[in-house]
C-alpha positions in Angstrom: -1.1 5.4 -19.9 -1.4 3.9 -23.4 -3.5 0.7 -23.7 -1.5 -2.6 -23.6 -0.8 -4.6 -26.7 -2.5 -7.5 -25.1 -5.6 -6.8 -23.0 -5.4 -10.1 -21.0 -3.2 -8.8 -18.2 -1.4 -11.4 -16.1 0.9 -9.3 -13.8 -0.8 -6.0 -13.3 -4.1 -4.2 -12.8 -4.7 -1.4 -15.4 -8.3 -0.4 -15.6 -11.9 -1.5 -14.8 -12.4 -2.2 -18.5 -9.7 -5.0 -18.4 -10.9 -6.5 -15.1 -13.3 -9.4 -15.1 -16.3 -9.4 -12.9 -15.9 -9.5 -9.1 -18.7 -7.0 -8.9 -20.3 -8.4 -5.7 -16.9 -8.7 -4.0 -15.9 -5.2 -5.0 -19.1 -3.7 -3.6 -18.9 -5.6 -0.4 -15.3 -4.6 0.3 -15.8 -0.9 -0.7 -19.0 -0.7 1.5 -17.2 -2.2 4.5 -14.2 0.1 4.2 -16.2 3.2 3.6 -18.3 2.4 6.7 -15.3 2.0 9.0 -15.0 -1.8 8.9 -11.8 -3.7 8.1 -11.8 -6.7 5.8 -10.0 -10.1 5.9 -9.8 -11.5 2.3 -8.5 -15.0 1.6 -8.2 -17.4 -1.3 -5.6 -19.7 -2.8 -2.7 -18.0 -4.5 -3.3 -16.5 -8.0 -7.0 -16.4 -7.6 -6.9 -12.7 -8.2 -6.7 -11.1 -4.7 -4.2 -8.5 -5.6 -6.0 -7.5 -8.8 -9.3 -7.2 -6.8 -7.6 -5.0 -4.2 -6.3 -2.7 -6.9 -9.8 -2.7 -8.4 -11.3 -1.8 -5.0 -8.6 1.0 -4.7 -9.6 2.3 -8.1 -13.2 2.6 -6.9 -12.1 4.2 -3.6 -10.0 6.7 -5.4 -13.3 8.6 -6.1 -13.6 9.2 -2.3 -12.5 12.8 -2.0 -9.3 13.2 -0.1 -8.7 9.5 0.4 -5.3 7.8 -0.2 -4.6 4.1 -0.8 -1.5 2.2 0.4 -0.6 -1.3 -0.8 2.0 -3.3 1.1 2.9 -6.9 0.0 4.6 -8.4 3.0 5.1 -11.9 1.5 8.9 -11.4 1.6 8.8 -10.4 5.3 10.3 -12.9 7.7 10.4 -10.7 10.8 9.1 -7.5 12.2 12.1 -5.5 10.8 11.4 -6.6 7.2 7.6 -6.0 7.7 8.3 -2.4 8.9 10.6 -1.7 6.0 8.1 -2.9 3.4 5.2 -1.0 5.1 7.2 2.2 5.4 8.2 2.1 1.7 4.5 1.5 0.8 3.5 4.5 2.9 6.3 6.6 1.4 5.2 5.7 -2.1 1.6 6.6 -1.4 2.2 9.8 0.6 5.2 11.2 -1.3 4.1 11.1 -4.9 6.6 13.9 -5.8 10.2 14.7 -4.7 8.8 18.0 -3.3 6.4 16.2 -1.1 9.1 13.8 0.0 11.4 16.6 1.1 8.5 18.2 2.9 7.8 15.1 4.9 11.5 14.0 5.3 12.4 15.8 8.5 9.3 14.7 10.4 9.9 11.1 9.3 13.6 11.1 9.9 13.6 12.4 13.4 11.6 9.5 14.7 12.5 6.6 12.3 16.1 7.3 11.5 15.8 5.8 8.0 18.5 5.3 5.4 17.5 6.7 2.0 18.8 5.2 -1.2 18.1 6.3 -4.8 17.3 3.7 -7.5 20.0 4.1 -10.2 17.5 3.4 -13.0 14.3 5.3 -11.9 15.8 7.9 -9.7 13.2 7.2 -7.1 14.2 7.2 -3.4 13.5 4.1 -1.2 13.8 3.9 2.5 15.8 1.4 4.6 15.6 1.0 8.4 18.3 0.0 10.9 17.7 -3.4 12.3 16.9 -3.3 16.0 15.6 -5.2 19.0 12.0 -6.2 19.6 11.0 -3.1 21.5 12.5 -0.8 19.0 10.8 -2.6 16.1 7.4 -2.3 17.9 8.1 1.4 18.4 8.9 1.7 14.6 5.5 0.1 13.7 3.7 2.5 16.0 5.6 5.4 14.4 4.6 4.4 10.9 1.0 4.3 12.0 1.5 7.7 13.7 2.3 9.0 10.2 -0.9 7.5 8.9 -3.0 8.7 11.8 -1.8 12.3 11.3 -2.9 12.5 7.7 -5.8 14.9 7.0 -7.4 12.2 4.9 -8.8 8.7 5.0 -6.2 6.0 4.5 -7.2 2.7 2.9 -4.4 0.3 3.6 -4.0 -3.2 2.1 -1.6 -5.7 3.7 -1.2 -8.5 1.3 0.0 -12.0 2.4 -0.8 -11.0 5.9 -0.4 -14.5 7.3 3.4 -13.9 7.3 3.1 -12.1 10.6 2.4 -15.5 12.2 6.2 -16.2 11.7 7.4 -13.2 13.6 8.3 -15.1 16.8 10.0 -12.1 18.4 7.0 -9.8 18.2 3.2 -10.2 18.2 2.6 -8.0 15.3 -1.1 -8.7 15.3 -1.3 -7.2 18.9 0.6 -4.1 17.9 -1.6 -3.5 14.8 -4.8 -4.1 16.6 -3.9 -1.5 19.2 -3.0 1.0 16.5 -6.2 0.5 14.6 -8.4 0.8 17.6 -6.9 4.3 18.1 -7.6 5.5 14.6 -10.8 6.3 12.7 -8.8 7.3 9.6 -7.0 4.0 8.7 -9.1 1.2 7.3 -7.5 -2.1 6.3 -7.8 -5.0 3.9 -5.9 -8.0 5.4 -5.4 -10.5 2.5 -3.6 -13.8 2.2 -3.5 -17.3 0.8 -2.9 -19.4 3.9 -6.5 -20.0 4.9 -6.0 -21.9 8.1 -3.6 -19.2 9.5 -5.8 -16.3 8.6 -8.9 -18.0 10.0 -7.0 -18.6 13.3 -5.8 -15.0 13.5 -9.3 -13.6 13.1 -11.5 -16.4 14.6 -9.6 -17.6 17.5 -10.8 -15.8 20.7 -7.3 -15.9 22.1 -5.9 -13.7 19.3 -6.0 -9.9 19.2 -7.8 -9.7 15.8 -10.7 -11.9 16.9 -13.9 -10.7 15.4 -12.3 -7.5 14.2 -13.0 -7.7 10.4 -15.5 -8.7 7.8 -14.4 -12.0 6.3 -14.5 -12.9 2.6 -13.4 -15.9 0.7 -12.5 -15.3 -2.9 -13.7 -18.1 -5.1 -13.5 -18.9 -8.8 -15.1 -16.4 -11.2 -18.3 -17.9 -12.6 -17.5 -20.0 -15.7 -20.1 -18.4 -18.0 -19.3 -14.9 -16.8 -15.6 -15.3 -17.5 -16.2 -16.8 -21.0 -18.5 -13.9 -21.9 -16.0 -11.3 -20.7 -13.2 -12.9 -22.7 -15.4 -13.0 -25.8 -16.2 -9.3 -25.4 -12.5 -8.5 -25.2 -11.8 -10.3 -28.5 -14.9 -8.7 -30.1 -13.6 -5.2 -29.0 -10.5 -6.0 -31.1 -12.6 -7.2 -34.0 -11.9 -10.9 -33.5 -14.3 -13.7 -32.8 -14.0 -16.1 -29.9 -16.8 -18.7 -29.8 -18.5 -19.4 -26.6 -17.5 -23.1 -26.6 -13.8 -22.2 -27.1 -13.9 -19.6 -24.3 -15.4 -22.2 -21.9 -12.8 -24.8 -23.1 -10.0 -22.4 -22.0 -11.7 -21.9 -18.7 -12.1 -25.6 -18.1 -8.5 -26.4 -19.1 -7.4 -24.2 -16.3 -10.2 -25.2 -13.9 -11.2 -21.6 -13.5 -7.9 -20.7 -11.7 -7.8 -17.0 -12.5 -4.1 -16.4 -13.2 -3.8 -19.4 -15.5 -7.0 -18.7 -17.4 -5.6 -15.2 -18.0 -2.3 -16.7 -19.2 -4.1 -19.0 -21.7 -6.3 -16.1 -23.0 -3.2 -13.9 -23.2 -1.4 -16.5 -25.3 -4.4 -17.1 -27.5 -4.9 -13.4 -28.1 -1.2 -13.0 -29.0 -1.3 -15.9 -31.5 -2.0 -14.8 -35.0 -4.2 -17.7 -35.8 -8.0 -17.8 -35.4 -8.9 -18.6 -31.8 -10.2 -22.1 -32.6 -10.0 -25.4 -30.7 -6.9 -26.6 -32.6 -5.1 -23.3 -31.8 -5.9 -23.5 -28.1 -4.7 -27.1 -27.9 -1.5 -26.2 -29.7 -0.9 -23.3 -27.3 -1.5 -25.5 -24.3 0.9 -28.2 -25.5 3.5 -25.5 -26.0 3.0 -24.3 -22.5 3.3 -27.9 -21.2 6.6 -28.3 -23.0 7.9 -25.2 -21.2 7.4 -27.0 -17.9 10.0 -29.6 -18.7 12.9 -28.0 -16.8 10.7 -27.0 -13.8 9.3 -30.5 -13.6 12.8 -32.1 -13.8 13.9 -30.0 -10.9 10.8 -30.7 -8.9 11.1 -34.5 -9.4 14.6 -34.5 -7.9 13.3 -32.4 -4.9 10.3 -34.7 -4.1 10.3 -38.1 -2.6 8.9 -41.0 -4.6 5.6 -41.0 -2.7 5.2 -37.2 -3.0 5.9 -37.3 -6.8 3.6 -40.3 -7.4 0.8 -38.6 -5.4 1.3 -35.3 -7.1 1.1 -37.1 -10.5 -2.1 -39.0 -9.5 -3.9 -35.9 -8.2 -2.8 -34.0 -11.4 -4.1 -36.7 -13.7 -7.4 -36.9 -11.8 -7.9 -33.1 -11.6 -9.7 -33.0 -8.3 -9.8 -35.6 -5.6 -11.8 -35.7 -2.3 -10.4 -39.0 -1.1 -6.7 -39.1 -1.9 -6.2 -41.8 0.7 -9.2 -43.9 -0.4 -8.7 -47.5 -1.5 -10.1 -47.0 -5.0 -7.8 -44.0 -5.7 -4.7 -45.8 -4.3 -5.5 -48.9 -6.4 -6.1 -46.9 -9.6 -2.7 -45.2 -9.3 -0.7 -47.9 -7.5 0.0 -45.8 -4.5 1.4 -47.0 -1.1 -0.5 -47.2 2.2 -2.7 -44.4 3.3 -0.4 -43.5 6.2 2.4 -42.8 3.8 0.0 -40.8 1.6 -1.1 -38.6 4.5 2.5 -37.5 5.0 3.1 -37.0 1.3 -0.1 -35.0 0.9 0.9 -32.6 3.7 4.3 -32.1 2.0 2.6 -31.2 -1.3 0.3 -28.8 0.5 3.2 -27.2 2.3 5.1 -26.8 -1.0 1.9 -25.2 -2.5 1.8 -27.8 -5.2 -1.6 -29.1 -4.1 -4.4 -27.1 -2.3 -7.9 -27.5 -1.0 -10.0 -26.0 -3.8 -13.3 -26.5 -2.1 -15.3 -28.8 0.1 -17.6 -31.4 -1.3 -21.2 -30.4 -1.2 -22.2 -34.0 -0.6 -19.7 -35.3 1.9 -18.2 -32.1 3.2 -14.7 -33.5 2.6 -11.9 -31.3 1.3 -11.3 -31.5 -2.4 -7.7 -31.5 -3.4 -6.4 -30.1 -6.7 -3.0 -29.2 -8.2 -2.2 -25.5 -7.8 -0.8 -25.1 -11.3 -3.0 -26.6 -14.1 -0.1 -26.4 -16.6 2.0 -28.7 -14.3 -1.1 -31.0 -14.1 -1.3 -31.0 -17.9 2.3 -32.0 -18.0 1.5 -35.3 -16.4 -1.2 -35.9 -19.0 0.5 -34.8 -22.2 4.3 -35.3 -21.8 
């Protein structure tokens, strides 16, 4: 694959050379999987979980005979959709060629009764499943794992946005998966997601099937200095100079939130001007102007209290006492009872999240998810 025009990737993983840090996390996950332990990985959205998983898979590809399977189940609202996504991920990993697909087709079809369609543009086959009742969906999940169990190789499986299974009211998918994994030494799993409280309950509540069944890792911000030095090395590789203070400035503008830092570096690299402070500010303001339509729609969707609280947290950057008297007075906010309701609504909409817990008070620190939206309140 030819190198990209812009080395600051925002939507894909390409190579270790274009991946920033995460060395300790990569080593810990690879070690766990290779030694037969599953991993539960969680962080806020767009902190780089998916990129890390693909980086781990790139490392695991050196394990002779291993195969990696990545299934993003964020769009799954029930067991049927989960099975369809998982089966297609398995199909993509185990059937790299049409010949291999034909070889496996009869064994798969007899048990699963899938419907095969061919993409008009790529010519690649995809698999659909007939919707069925709870018992049949459970049997389908077990059949997919039978396919994995019967492989003559180790299977490293990542199920991204795993917290979605908590919504499957008709089937305890965690119970089904736990049973299947207990019966296999070949399948090792990364369960990743962004809903911290749901994942912690799934793996730490003694009443749940996955209790104590996986190593747990929280993905945090990449170290500020490390990120800046990596970005400078990328610019240098392309015979351009990014000063340390400017790289740190980019990191701080985005509060170290991986996706948005990458976006800002991507825009800066694409800009023909020298990567100086004035250029960075101009690019940020351009991005802020691009938020106008989104923010207009959002304002009509939020209540007055929600909008005002979102604006206040965005202007502040991070807040550990959003219902405190000083904060309410500073931004002319209503009673704390009303703010508690508004805060939960912003969390549910993933506009605000708990970025960390205060080292002094232990209180949760609230921050806006999207630093470009936060900048909109400051500069528009």
